[in-house]
N, C-alpha and C positions, 0 to 999 in steps of 0.2 A: 686755569687762565684762559680767557677768551682769545681765539685767533683774531688777530688783525688782518684786514683784507686790504690789499694795495691795488689801486687802478692805474692801468697805463693805457693811454688813448693812442691808438695807432693813426697814422696819416693817410692810410688808404684802406681798400677792402681786402688786401691780401694779408690775411692773418697768418703768422708763421705757426707751423707746427713744431713743437719742441718736445722731444722724447715721449714720456707717457702722459699726454695731456688728455683732458676731458672736453668734448666738444659739447656745447649747449647753445644751439642756434649760432648767434653772432658772437658768442662769448667763449673764450677758452680759458680755462682755469687749470692752473698747474702749481706745483709747490716750488720752492725756492731750492729744495734738494735736486730737482730735475734741472733746473738752470744752472746751479753750482757744478753738478757733475758733468753736464754737457761742456761746460767751459773748462773743467779740470781735464776731461779726456781728450779734448782737442787742442791742449797746450800742454803737452808732456815735456819736461826738460831733463833729458837723461844725464846721468853722471858717468864720465869716461872711467871706467875701471877695467882696463884690459890686463889680463895676466899671462896670456900665451897666445897662441895661433888664432884663436877665436876673435881676438882684437882686430886682426886684419880683416876679417869679414864683417865685424862690427863697424869699422871705419868705412867699408865700402858701401854700406847702406845709406850713407849721406852723399856719396858721389852722384854724379849726373845720371848714371844708368839706372840707378834704383831710386834715388831722391826720397828719402825718408820725410823730407819736409812737406810732402803732399798730406801727411797724416798729423802735422802739427808738432813733429818732434825733432826739428832740425837743430835746435840751440843745444848742443851738447856743452855740459859745464864742467869745469875743472875743480870746482869747489862744492862740497856736499852742502853748503849753506844755501845754494841757489838752485839745487836739484830736487827732484821729486821722484825719479825713477832710477835705480841703480841696475845697470847691465853688468852681471858678473860674466866676464868672457874669459874663459880659460881655466886651468887647473889652479885650485886654492891650496897651498901648502899650509900646514899647521903653523908655520912661522908667520905667515900672512893673514891668518884668521883673525887674531886680535886687533889687527889694522882695519880689515874689512868691518868688523863689528863696531869699531870706534867711528869709522866714517859714516856707517849706517846710523848710529846713534845722533851724529851731527846733523843728519838731514831733517828738515822741519816736517811735521805731519800735515796732511796725509802723505805717505810715502810708499812706493811699490818697488818690488825686485823681480828682475827676469834674470834667470840662471841660463846662460847661454853655453851650449855644448855639452857633450857627454861627461867631460872632465869636471866642469863646474856642477852639474847635476848629480853625478853618481861616482865621480872619481875616475871614470873612464878606464883606461887601461893601467892606470897607476894605482894598483892595489898594494900599497906599502905602507910604511909607518910615516912617511913625510907628507902625504897627500890627504887632505880632508876629503872623506868619501860621501861628498854632497854637500853643496853650500847651505841646505836647509838645516844643518847642524849647527850653523853660526848665526844666520839670519832667516827670517821667515821669507819663503819664496812664493811669489804670486803665479808666476808663468814659466814652464820649462820649456827649452827649445832643444829638441834632440839633434844629434849629428856629430860628426867629427871631421872636420869642422862644419857647423851648420852653414848653409848659404844664406847670403844677405835677405833674400826674399822670405826666408824662414823666420828670421828675426823681424822683418817687417810684418809678417802674419802674428807674430807674437804681440808686437805693438798694438794691431788691430784688436786682438782677443783681450789685450790688458784694457783698451778703450772701452769695450763691450762691457767688462767686468766693472769698470769705474762708473759708467752710466746708469747701472743698476744697483749700485750699493747705497745704503741708507748713511746719512751723516750722522755724527754722534750727538749733535744738538737739536735733533729732529723735533722735539717738543716745543722748543721756542721759536721754531720757523713759522713764518706766516704765509698765507694763501697769496698768490699773484693773480690778478684778473686782468685779462687783455680784452679790450673792447674796440670795434672799429670806430672811426671818428664819425661824428653825425655831420652830413653835409649842410652848409649853411646857404640860405637863399641869397642870390645876389639880385638887387633891385636895380634896374638900368633908368 
């Protein structure tokens, strides 16, 4: 299938640099993958899933002192159908594991998971029959945040790492994507 080329004309000579673009004189060629990934990475909607003391640290990341909104993640969602990042904050009991999996399955694709704290990542100090020894046994985890409890800036660092991961991933429908070509606008002559 031949690739379709779309042309966008800019209104001034300041051509934006978007992700992994190729420069060719006055023309910037990029794929729609790069544009979509930039948009997805800078507009993450986390799901509030606080299970224990790490949830207090997660809540403080959106307070004025740390301000997670600077990184495009201020809108914490209470429903999985409107979220794309699940932050598992706290110890995960075996009784809560099926609920976690059900909520994860209700999230639309693409979706990512951040495991926050030692308890969510490896069971922490709770090495017993009632606590899941790592949330990756229930859902696939993308980023692990160490600590007991981790500080809010550690969670912010994890969000930045997740954004970098999203910016460099390939989309599933890569073969049907077209190339986007950005050109500066040609100036018109004004006759007086």
